[in-house]
Residue frames as a rotation matrix with the C-alpha (Angstrom) as fourth column:
MET 1
-0.951 -0.006 0.309 -7.49
0.191 -0.797 0.573 -83.17
0.242 0.604 0.759 2.13
PRO 2
-0.029 0.999 0.018 -11.16
0.632 0.004 0.775 -83.59
0.775 0.033 -0.632 3.39
ASP 3
0.132 0.035 -0.991 -10.22
0.938 -0.328 0.113 -81.76
-0.321 -0.944 -0.076 6.57
GLN 4
-0.801 -0.502 -0.326 -8.91
0.361 -0.840 0.405 -78.82
-0.477 0.207 0.854 4.53
GLU 5
-0.670 0.641 0.375 -12.02
0.288 -0.242 0.927 -78.71
0.684 0.729 -0.022 2.29
ALA 6
0.235 0.830 -0.506 -14.24
0.882 0.037 0.470 -78.77
0.409 -0.557 -0.723 5.49
GLU 7
-0.164 -0.311 -0.936 -12.21
0.748 -0.658 0.087 -75.86
-0.644 -0.685 0.340 6.96
THR 8
-0.970 -0.219 0.108 -12.41
0.230 -0.664 0.712 -73.89
-0.084 0.715 0.694 3.75
GLU 9
-0.257 0.961 0.104 -16.29
0.501 0.040 0.865 -74.50
0.827 0.275 -0.491 3.62
SER 10
0.260 0.407 -0.876 -16.54
0.965 -0.076 0.251 -73.52
0.035 -0.910 -0.412 7.21
PHE 11
-0.601 -0.540 -0.590 -14.50
0.530 -0.821 0.211 -70.30
-0.598 -0.186 0.780 6.73
ASP 12
-0.908 0.308 0.283 -16.54
0.111 -0.475 0.873 -69.36
0.403 0.824 0.397 3.61
ALA 13
0.048 0.980 -0.194 -19.81
0.697 0.106 0.709 -70.00
0.715 -0.170 -0.678 5.56
THR 14
0.021 -0.120 -0.993 -18.51
0.884 -0.461 0.074 -67.73
-0.466 -0.879 0.097 8.47
VAL 15
-0.896 -0.414 -0.160 -17.66
0.280 -0.807 0.520 -64.98
-0.344 0.421 0.839 5.98
ASP 16
-0.662 0.706 0.251 -21.08
0.324 -0.032 0.946 -65.31
0.676 0.707 -0.207 4.43
ASP 17
0.229 0.699 -0.678 -22.86
0.916 0.081 0.393 -65.26
0.329 -0.711 -0.622 7.71
LEU 18
-0.311 -0.428 -0.848 -20.85
0.717 -0.692 0.086 -62.12
-0.624 -0.582 0.522 8.80
ALA 19
-0.990 -0.055 0.130 -21.67
0.133 -0.675 0.726 -60.40
0.048 0.736 0.676 5.51
GLN 20
-0.268 0.960 0.076 -25.35
0.483 0.066 0.873 -61.15
0.834 0.271 -0.481 5.91
GLU 21
0.132 0.278 -0.952 -25.37
0.987 -0.129 0.099 -59.97
-0.095 -0.952 -0.291 9.45
GLN 22
-0.696 -0.476 -0.537 -23.61
0.420 -0.877 0.232 -56.73
-0.582 -0.064 0.811 8.48
ALA 23
-0.858 0.398 0.325 -26.11
0.194 -0.335 0.922 -56.19
0.476 0.854 0.209 5.60
ALA 24
0.052 0.920 -0.389 -29.04
0.771 0.211 0.601 -56.78
0.634 -0.331 -0.698 7.99
ALA 25
0.018 -0.120 -0.993 -27.57
0.876 -0.476 0.074 -54.36
-0.481 -0.871 0.097 10.55
LYS 26
-0.948 -0.288 -0.136 -27.07
0.183 -0.843 0.506 -51.67
-0.261 0.454 0.852 7.88
ALA 27
-0.525 0.823 0.218 -30.69
0.315 -0.049 0.948 -52.16
0.790 0.566 -0.234 6.70
GLU 28
0.276 0.650 -0.708 -32.02
0.903 0.078 0.423 -51.92
0.330 -0.756 -0.565 10.22
GLY 29
0.019 -0.376 -0.927 -29.72
0.760 -0.597 0.258 -49.06
-0.650 -0.709 0.274 11.51
GLY 30
0.921 0.360 0.148 -29.95
0.366 -0.672 -0.644 -47.07
-0.133 0.648 -0.750 8.27
GLY 31
0.378 -0.848 0.372 -26.14
0.478 -0.165 -0.862 -46.76
0.793 0.504 0.343 7.93
ALA 32
0.874 -0.005 0.485 -25.71
-0.362 -0.674 0.644 -45.38
0.324 -0.738 -0.592 11.43
ASP 33
0.693 -0.587 0.419 -22.81
-0.081 0.514 0.854 -47.88
-0.717 -0.626 0.308 11.98
GLU 34
0.936 -0.353 0.020 -20.63
0.012 -0.025 -1.000 -46.82
0.353 0.935 -0.019 9.09
ALA 35
0.359 -0.861 0.360 -17.61
-0.909 -0.409 -0.074 -46.32
0.211 -0.301 -0.930 11.37
ALA 36
0.396 -0.155 0.905 -17.56
-0.445 0.830 0.336 -50.00
-0.804 -0.536 0.260 12.08
PRO 37
-0.581 -0.691 -0.429 -15.17
-0.703 0.161 0.693 -52.01
-0.409 0.704 -0.580 9.79
THR 38
0.487 0.720 -0.494 -16.65
-0.873 0.415 -0.255 -54.11
0.022 0.556 0.831 7.12
VAL 39
0.746 -0.173 0.643 -15.92
-0.026 0.957 0.289 -57.74
-0.665 -0.232 0.710 6.76
GLU 40
0.799 -0.476 0.368 -13.95
0.470 0.112 -0.875 -56.96
0.376 0.872 0.313 3.63
GLN 41
0.483 -0.643 0.594 -11.88
-0.537 -0.754 -0.379 -54.42
0.692 -0.135 -0.709 5.52
GLN 42
0.548 -0.278 0.789 -11.22
-0.667 0.423 0.613 -56.90
-0.505 -0.862 0.046 8.41
LEU 43
0.796 -0.261 0.547 -10.27
0.410 0.896 -0.170 -59.57
-0.446 0.360 0.820 5.95
ALA 44
0.674 -0.612 0.414 -7.90
0.189 -0.399 -0.897 -57.19
0.715 0.683 -0.153 4.14
GLU 45
0.470 -0.534 0.703 -6.31
-0.834 -0.529 0.156 -56.22
0.289 -0.659 -0.694 7.45
GLU 46
0.609 -0.184 0.772 -5.82
-0.354 0.808 0.471 -59.90
-0.710 -0.560 0.427 8.38
ARG 47
0.842 -0.379 0.384 -4.38
0.536 0.505 -0.676 -60.74
0.063 0.775 0.629 4.94
ASP 48
0.624 -0.605 0.496 -2.04
-0.290 -0.768 -0.572 -57.71
0.726 0.213 -0.654 5.40
ARG 49
0.442 -0.419 0.793 -0.93
-0.873 0.003 0.488 -58.91
-0.207 -0.908 -0.364 8.84
SER 50
0.775 -0.110 0.623 -0.45
0.106 0.993 0.044 -62.47
-0.623 0.032 0.781 7.52
LEU 51
0.793 -0.523 0.311 1.74
0.352 -0.024 -0.936 -61.21
0.497 0.852 0.165 4.73
ARG 52
0.454 -0.645 0.614 3.77
-0.659 -0.707 -0.256 -59.13
0.600 -0.288 -0.747 7.06
LEU 53
0.532 -0.218 0.818 4.27
-0.690 0.448 0.568 -62.06
-0.491 -0.867 0.088 9.43
GLN 54
0.838 -0.238 0.490 5.34
0.438 0.830 -0.345 -64.29
-0.325 0.504 0.800 6.56
ALA 55
0.696 -0.605 0.387 7.81
0.068 -0.482 -0.874 -61.76
0.715 0.634 -0.294 5.38
GLU 56
0.376 -0.512 0.773 9.23
-0.911 -0.357 0.207 -61.43
0.170 -0.781 -0.600 8.91
LEU 57
0.704 -0.056 0.708 9.56
-0.229 0.926 0.301 -65.23
-0.672 -0.374 0.639 9.13
GLN 58
0.828 -0.446 0.341 11.38
0.497 0.300 -0.814 -65.27
0.261 0.843 0.470 5.79
ASN 59
0.505 -0.668 0.546 13.77
-0.450 -0.744 -0.494 -62.63
0.736 0.004 -0.677 7.05
VAL 60
0.427 -0.326 0.844 14.52
-0.816 0.263 0.514 -64.55
-0.389 -0.908 -0.154 10.29
LEU 61
0.795 -0.115 0.595 15.03
0.189 0.980 -0.062 -67.78
-0.576 0.162 0.801 8.36
SER 62
0.762 -0.540 0.357 17.46
0.327 -0.155 -0.932 -66.11
0.559 0.827 0.058 5.84
ARG 63
0.420 -0.617 0.665 19.40
-0.758 -0.642 -0.117 -64.39
0.499 -0.455 -0.737 8.65
LYS 64
0.514 -0.193 0.836 19.81
-0.539 0.686 0.490 -67.76
-0.668 -0.702 0.248 10.55
SER 65
0.910 -0.215 0.355 20.93
0.401 0.676 -0.618 -69.36
-0.108 0.704 0.702 7.29
ARG 66
0.572 -0.719 0.396 23.60
-0.200 -0.590 -0.783 -66.70
0.796 0.368 -0.480 6.86
GLU 67
0.400 -0.393 0.828 24.69
-0.916 -0.191 0.351 -67.11
0.020 -0.899 -0.437 10.47
LEU 68
0.720 -0.046 0.692 24.98
-0.186 0.948 0.257 -70.80
-0.668 -0.314 0.675 10.09
ALA 69
0.858 -0.407 0.313 27.05
0.421 0.209 -0.883 -70.47
0.294 0.889 0.350 6.88
ASP 70
0.403 -0.716 0.571 29.41
-0.554 -0.687 -0.470 -68.09
0.728 -0.127 -0.673 8.65
MET 71
0.533 -0.170 0.829 29.71
-0.753 0.352 0.556 -70.44
-0.386 -0.921 0.060 11.61
ALA 72
0.806 -0.263 0.530 30.77
0.374 0.920 -0.113 -73.32
-0.458 0.290 0.840 9.26
LYS 73
0.765 -0.529 0.368 33.06
0.264 -0.264 -0.928 -71.05
0.588 0.807 -0.062 7.30
TYR 74
0.050 -0.802 0.595 35.02
-0.573 -0.511 -0.641 -69.84
0.818 -0.309 -0.485 10.29
ALA 75
0.922 0.379 -0.079 34.78
-0.205 0.650 0.732 -72.88
0.329 -0.659 0.677 12.45
ALA 76
0.477 -0.840 -0.258 38.53
0.824 0.530 -0.203 -73.41
0.307 -0.116 0.945 12.40
LEU 77
0.469 -0.253 0.846 39.26
-0.081 -0.967 -0.244 -69.87
0.879 0.046 -0.474 13.42
PRO 78
0.745 -0.170 0.645 39.86
-0.664 -0.273 0.696 -70.52
0.058 -0.947 -0.317 17.15
ILE 79
0.816 -0.489 0.308 42.07
0.351 0.842 0.409 -73.51
-0.460 -0.226 0.859 16.39
ALA 80
0.528 -0.599 0.602 44.10
0.582 -0.261 -0.770 -71.50
0.619 0.757 0.211 14.00
ARG 81
0.517 -0.270 0.812 44.68
-0.470 -0.883 0.006 -68.92
0.715 -0.385 -0.584 16.63
ASP 82
0.795 -0.273 0.542 45.76
-0.436 0.365 0.823 -71.54
-0.423 -0.890 0.171 19.12
LEU 83
0.750 -0.510 0.421 48.13
0.623 0.758 -0.192 -73.14
-0.222 0.406 0.887 16.62
LEU 84
0.745 -0.405 0.531 50.02
0.193 -0.630 -0.752 -70.03
0.639 0.662 -0.391 15.54
PRO 85
0.640 -0.580 0.504 52.07
-0.760 -0.384 0.524 -69.64
-0.110 -0.718 -0.687 18.68
ALA 86
0.512 -0.387 0.767 53.28
0.076 0.910 0.408 -73.23
-0.856 -0.150 0.495 18.26
LEU 87
0.723 -0.241 0.648 54.20
0.690 0.204 -0.694 -72.53
0.035 0.949 0.313 14.62
ASP 88
0.792 -0.427 0.436 56.09
-0.356 -0.903 -0.239 -69.44
0.496 0.035 -0.867 15.80
ASN 89
0.538 -0.575 0.617 58.07
-0.604 0.247 0.758 -71.47
-0.588 -0.780 -0.214 18.24
ILE 90
0.595 -0.280 0.754 58.93
0.508 0.857 -0.083 -73.94
-0.623 0.432 0.652 15.54
ASP 91
0.784 -0.304 0.542 60.12
0.360 -0.489 -0.795 -71.14
0.507 0.818 -0.274 13.20
ARG 92
0.634 -0.595 0.494 62.34
-0.759 -0.599 0.254 -69.80
0.145 -0.536 -0.832 16.09
ALA 93
0.548 -0.435 0.715 63.75
-0.254 0.728 0.637 -73.18
-0.797 -0.530 0.289 16.76
ILE 94
0.668 -0.264 0.696 64.59
0.730 0.411 -0.545 -73.73
-0.142 0.872 0.468 13.02
ALA 95
0.778 -0.370 0.508 66.22
-0.087 -0.864 -0.496 -70.23
0.622 0.342 -0.704 12.85
ALA 96
0.567 -0.593 0.572 68.32
-0.780 -0.161 0.605 -70.96
-0.267 -0.789 -0.554 15.93
ALA 97
0.477 -0.436 0.763 69.42
0.159 0.897 0.413 -74.29
-0.864 -0.076 0.498 14.64
GLU 98
0.799 -0.190 0.571 70.35
0.583 0.010 -0.812 -72.83
0.148 0.982 0.118 11.29
GLN 99
0.776 -0.518 0.360 72.55
-0.511 -0.851 -0.123 -70.23
0.370 -0.089 -0.925 12.96
THR 100
0.057 -0.735 0.675 74.63
-0.822 0.349 0.450 -72.94
-0.567 -0.581 -0.585 14.78
PRO 101
0.128 -0.001 -0.992 76.00
-0.805 0.584 -0.104 -75.58
0.579 0.812 0.074 12.42
PRO 102
0.907 0.252 0.338 75.70
-0.410 0.717 0.564 -79.09
-0.100 -0.650 0.753 13.69
GLU 103
-0.076 -0.975 0.209 78.86
-0.896 0.159 0.415 -80.96
-0.437 -0.156 -0.886 14.58
GLU 104
-0.230 -0.032 -0.973 79.81
-0.768 0.620 0.161 -83.93
0.598 0.784 -0.168 12.53
GLY 105
-0.737 -0.024 -0.676 78.12
0.132 0.975 -0.179 -87.06
0.663 -0.221 -0.715 13.59
ALA 106
-0.886 0.462 -0.035 75.67
-0.071 -0.210 -0.975 -85.20
-0.458 -0.862 0.219 15.78
PRO 107
-0.473 0.779 0.411 71.95
0.852 0.523 -0.010 -85.88
-0.223 0.346 -0.911 15.33
GLY 108
-0.366 0.356 -0.860 71.13
0.105 -0.902 -0.419 -82.12
-0.925 -0.243 0.293 14.90
ALA 109
-0.853 0.041 -0.521 70.74
-0.494 -0.390 0.777 -82.15
-0.171 0.920 0.353 11.15
GLY 110
-0.808 0.535 -0.248 68.15
0.366 0.785 0.501 -84.81
0.462 0.314 -0.829 11.34
LEU 111
-0.337 0.591 -0.733 66.32
0.847 -0.149 -0.510 -83.04
-0.410 -0.793 -0.451 14.08
LEU 112
-0.626 -0.028 -0.779 66.41
-0.178 -0.968 0.178 -79.85
-0.759 0.250 0.601 12.10
GLU 113
-0.879 0.342 -0.331 64.81
-0.280 0.190 0.941 -81.60
0.385 0.920 -0.071 9.04
GLY 114
-0.521 0.736 -0.431 62.14
0.823 0.568 -0.025 -83.06
0.227 -0.368 -0.902 11.31
PHE 115
-0.381 0.370 -0.847 61.26
0.410 -0.754 -0.514 -79.59
-0.829 -0.543 0.135 12.60
ARG 116
-0.799 -0.003 -0.601 61.02
-0.468 -0.624 0.626 -78.38
-0.376 0.782 0.497 8.94
LEU 117
-0.846 0.471 -0.248 58.67
0.166 0.677 0.717 -81.16
0.506 0.566 -0.651 8.15
VAL 118
-0.363 0.733 -0.575 56.45
0.909 0.145 -0.390 -80.58
-0.203 -0.665 -0.719 11.08
ARG 119
-0.543 0.089 -0.835 56.35
-0.012 -0.995 -0.098 -76.85
-0.840 -0.043 0.542 10.15
GLN 120
-0.894 0.184 -0.408 55.38
-0.437 -0.161 0.885 -77.67
0.097 0.970 0.224 6.63
GLN 121
-0.677 0.662 -0.322 52.65
0.624 0.748 0.226 -79.94
0.390 -0.048 -0.919 7.90
LEU 122
-0.312 0.499 -0.809 51.22
0.671 -0.487 -0.559 -77.12
-0.672 -0.717 -0.183 10.11
VAL 123
-0.644 0.027 -0.764 51.35
-0.393 -0.869 0.300 -74.66
-0.656 0.494 0.571 7.28
THR 124
-0.872 0.392 -0.294 49.56
-0.084 0.472 0.878 -77.18
0.482 0.790 -0.379 4.88
LEU 125
-0.509 0.737 -0.444 46.93
0.856 0.486 -0.175 -77.88
0.087 -0.470 -0.879 7.53
LEU 126
-0.296 0.369 -0.881 46.23
0.297 -0.841 -0.452 -74.08
-0.908 -0.395 0.140 8.02
ALA 127
-0.811 -0.004 -0.586 46.09
-0.515 -0.471 0.716 -73.66
-0.279 0.882 0.379 4.21
GLN 128
-0.823 0.548 -0.149 43.46
0.390 0.736 0.553 -76.44
0.413 0.397 -0.820 3.98
HIS 129
-0.020 0.850 -0.526 41.23
0.967 -0.118 -0.227 -74.39
-0.255 -0.513 -0.820 6.22
ASN 130
0.449 0.194 0.872 41.83
0.642 -0.749 -0.164 -71.20
0.621 0.634 -0.461 4.10
CYS 131
0.873 -0.311 -0.375 44.19
0.079 -0.670 0.739 -69.65
-0.481 -0.674 -0.560 6.70
GLU 132
0.494 -0.701 0.514 46.96
0.784 0.104 -0.612 -67.96
0.376 0.705 0.601 4.79
VAL 133
-0.322 -0.794 -0.516 49.78
0.877 -0.455 0.153 -65.53
-0.357 -0.403 0.843 5.39
ILE 134
0.808 0.508 -0.298 49.13
0.399 -0.845 -0.357 -61.88
-0.433 0.169 -0.886 5.24
ALA 135
0.292 -0.702 0.650 51.44
0.813 -0.175 -0.555 -60.15
0.504 0.690 0.520 2.64
THR 136
0.720 -0.092 -0.687 53.75
0.461 -0.677 0.574 -57.60
-0.518 -0.730 -0.445 4.21
GLU 137
-0.166 -0.978 -0.130 57.16
0.615 -0.205 0.762 -56.93
-0.771 0.046 0.635 2.62
GLY 138
-0.912 -0.369 0.176 56.95
0.364 -0.534 0.763 -53.84
-0.187 0.760 0.622 0.50
GLU 139
-0.203 0.959 0.199 53.23
0.848 0.070 0.525 -53.60
0.490 0.275 -0.827 0.84
GLU 140
-0.375 0.255 0.891 51.35
-0.304 -0.942 0.141 -50.42
0.876 -0.218 0.431 1.85
PHE 141
-0.999 -0.018 -0.041 50.62
0.035 0.244 -0.969 -50.38
0.027 -0.969 -0.244 5.53
ASN 142
-0.188 0.982 -0.022 46.92
-0.225 -0.022 0.974 -51.40
0.956 0.188 0.225 6.14
PRO 143
-0.655 -0.123 0.746 45.79
-0.738 -0.110 -0.666 -51.10
0.164 -0.986 -0.019 9.80
ASP 144
0.454 0.879 0.146 43.08
-0.890 0.452 0.049 -53.74
-0.023 -0.152 0.988 9.15
LEU 145
0.868 -0.169 -0.467 45.80
-0.019 0.928 -0.373 -56.30
0.496 0.332 0.802 8.46
HIS 146
-0.053 -0.988 -0.143 49.00
0.521 0.095 -0.848 -55.05
0.852 -0.120 0.510 9.98
GLU 147
0.930 0.176 -0.322 49.97
0.366 -0.387 0.847 -53.85
0.024 -0.905 -0.424 13.43
ALA 148
0.330 -0.838 0.435 52.76
-0.011 -0.464 -0.886 -51.24
0.944 0.288 -0.162 13.33
ILE 149
0.741 -0.191 -0.644 55.15
0.672 0.242 0.700 -51.68
0.022 -0.951 0.307 16.26
LEU 150
-0.063 -0.781 -0.621 57.70
0.473 -0.571 0.671 -49.20
-0.879 -0.251 0.405 15.02
GLN 151
0.927 0.173 0.332 58.22
0.374 -0.402 -0.836 -46.50
-0.011 0.899 -0.437 12.45
GLN 152
0.181 -0.955 -0.234 61.71
0.349 -0.160 0.923 -45.80
-0.919 -0.249 0.305 11.16
PRO 153
0.464 -0.080 -0.882 63.25
-0.707 -0.632 -0.316 -43.75
-0.533 0.770 -0.350 8.37
SER 154
0.130 -0.422 0.897 64.34
0.437 0.837 0.330 -45.58
-0.890 0.349 0.293 5.28
PRO 155
-0.316 -0.235 -0.919 65.92
-0.568 -0.729 0.381 -44.05
-0.760 0.643 0.097 2.20
GLU 156
-0.997 -0.072 -0.014 65.05
-0.058 0.648 0.759 -47.17
-0.046 0.758 -0.651 0.00
VAL 157
-0.533 0.842 -0.077 61.36
0.838 0.539 0.086 -47.51
0.114 -0.019 -0.993 1.14
GLU 158
-0.607 0.324 0.726 58.79
-0.046 -0.926 0.375 -44.68
0.794 0.194 0.577 0.74
ALA 159
-0.866 0.239 0.438 56.81
-0.491 -0.245 -0.836 -43.46
-0.092 -0.940 0.329 3.67
GLY 160
0.058 0.973 0.225 53.74
-0.935 0.132 -0.330 -45.71
-0.350 -0.191 0.917 4.68
ARG 161
0.482 0.033 -0.876 55.21
-0.530 0.807 -0.262 -48.90
0.698 0.590 0.406 3.24
ILE 162
0.944 -0.126 0.306 56.30
-0.175 0.595 0.785 -51.93
-0.281 -0.794 0.539 5.37
VAL 163
0.243 -0.959 -0.149 60.06
-0.933 -0.189 -0.305 -52.25
0.265 0.213 -0.941 5.82
MET 164
-0.754 -0.560 -0.345 60.17
-0.407 0.809 -0.424 -55.45
0.516 -0.180 -0.837 7.90
THR 165
0.448 0.885 -0.127 57.84
-0.419 0.333 0.845 -58.06
0.790 -0.325 0.520 9.48
THR 166
-0.487 -0.630 0.604 58.52
-0.812 0.071 -0.580 -58.99
0.322 -0.773 -0.546 13.06
GLN 167
-0.629 0.399 0.667 55.66
-0.147 0.782 -0.606 -61.43
-0.763 -0.480 -0.433 13.41
VAL 168
-0.957 0.289 -0.024 53.84
0.049 0.241 0.969 -63.15
0.286 0.926 -0.245 10.56
GLY 169
-0.502 0.857 0.116 50.12
-0.664 -0.296 -0.687 -62.44
-0.555 -0.422 0.717 10.30
TYR 170
-0.943 0.250 0.221 47.39
0.330 0.798 0.504 -64.76
-0.050 0.548 -0.835 9.10
LYS 171
-0.486 0.853 -0.191 43.87
-0.807 -0.522 -0.276 -64.36
-0.336 0.020 0.942 7.74
MET 172
-0.771 0.373 0.517 41.04
0.418 0.908 -0.031 -66.86
-0.481 0.192 -0.856 7.11
HIS 173
0.138 0.714 0.687 38.85
0.990 -0.119 -0.076 -65.97
0.027 0.691 -0.723 4.22
ASP 174
0.126 -0.086 0.988 38.29
0.299 -0.947 -0.121 -62.23
0.946 0.311 -0.093 4.92
ARG 175
0.960 0.197 0.200 38.89
-0.124 -0.341 0.932 -62.29
0.252 -0.919 -0.303 8.67
VAL 176
0.044 -0.980 0.192 42.12
-0.624 -0.177 -0.761 -61.55
0.780 -0.086 -0.620 10.36
VAL 177
0.582 -0.019 -0.813 43.32
0.484 0.812 0.328 -64.51
0.653 -0.584 0.482 12.55
ARG 178
0.482 -0.558 -0.676 46.22
0.631 -0.314 0.709 -62.49
-0.608 -0.768 0.201 13.81
PRO 179
0.993 -0.074 -0.096 47.50
-0.119 -0.763 -0.635 -59.21
-0.026 0.642 -0.767 12.41
ALA 180
0.388 -0.921 0.043 51.11
0.792 0.309 -0.527 -59.04
0.472 0.238 0.849 11.17
GLN 181
0.728 -0.302 -0.616 53.47
0.325 -0.639 0.697 -57.12
-0.604 -0.708 -0.367 13.35
VAL 182
0.395 -0.569 0.722 55.51
0.872 -0.017 -0.490 -54.87
0.291 0.822 0.489 11.13
ILE 183
-0.175 -0.541 -0.823 57.92
0.530 -0.756 0.385 -52.02
-0.830 -0.368 0.419 11.05
VAL 184
0.656 0.532 0.536 56.75
0.737 -0.297 -0.608 -49.18
-0.164 0.793 -0.587 8.77
SER 185
-0.423 -0.813 0.401 58.91
0.891 -0.454 0.018 -46.63
0.167 0.365 0.916 6.82
SER 186
0.368 0.467 -0.804 58.62
0.547 -0.808 -0.219 -42.98
-0.752 -0.359 -0.553 7.75
GLY 187
0.980 -0.036 0.195 60.37
0.161 -0.429 -0.889 -42.08
0.115 0.903 -0.415 4.43
ALA 188
0.217 -0.962 0.168 63.84
0.563 -0.017 -0.826 -40.81
0.798 0.274 0.538 3.78
PRO 189
0.169 -0.186 -0.968 65.67
0.965 -0.170 0.201 -39.40
-0.202 -0.968 0.150 6.83
GLU 190
0.959 0.172 0.226 65.85
0.224 -0.946 -0.233 -35.65
0.174 0.274 -0.946 7.07
ALA 191
0.183 -0.952 0.246 69.31
0.458 -0.139 -0.878 -33.93
0.870 0.273 0.410 6.61
């Protein structure tokens, strides 16, 4: 603290010296140098500049803090994008295995159960990182969440609502990992 006190005293002495010099100059010049800024004006300008720099620094720090929080929040996004095609292939394998019943004594039933368990593990892993399925069936079409690949007439479903999902979509927190590919109803067919 002695260094800080010495600096404060030195600063005060400098301000006093400048004030005395300015007073002497005014007395000698008879006020001819009124356009020159006073020590108080210079000090006020420097305080203002210092406050602006502090505010700017605070803004930069808060922006960087938000960016780091977002990076941590969405860190698993690229991995989720890479895992989704594997999950799709597992779903296709399960669907194909369910369509052809296994022969008696064949190891197909155990293999099918193994695929279901692996699928469940992947879905649980994605859920742990807040990656969840985007709702589609019967929902209103939302271009931010859904990708319409076809529009077809449907007497049961009103126009603008999703009739069928062709590829499951996922989102992480509020960001879309992959949009759901859907078929959208165009309303009842015309007679």
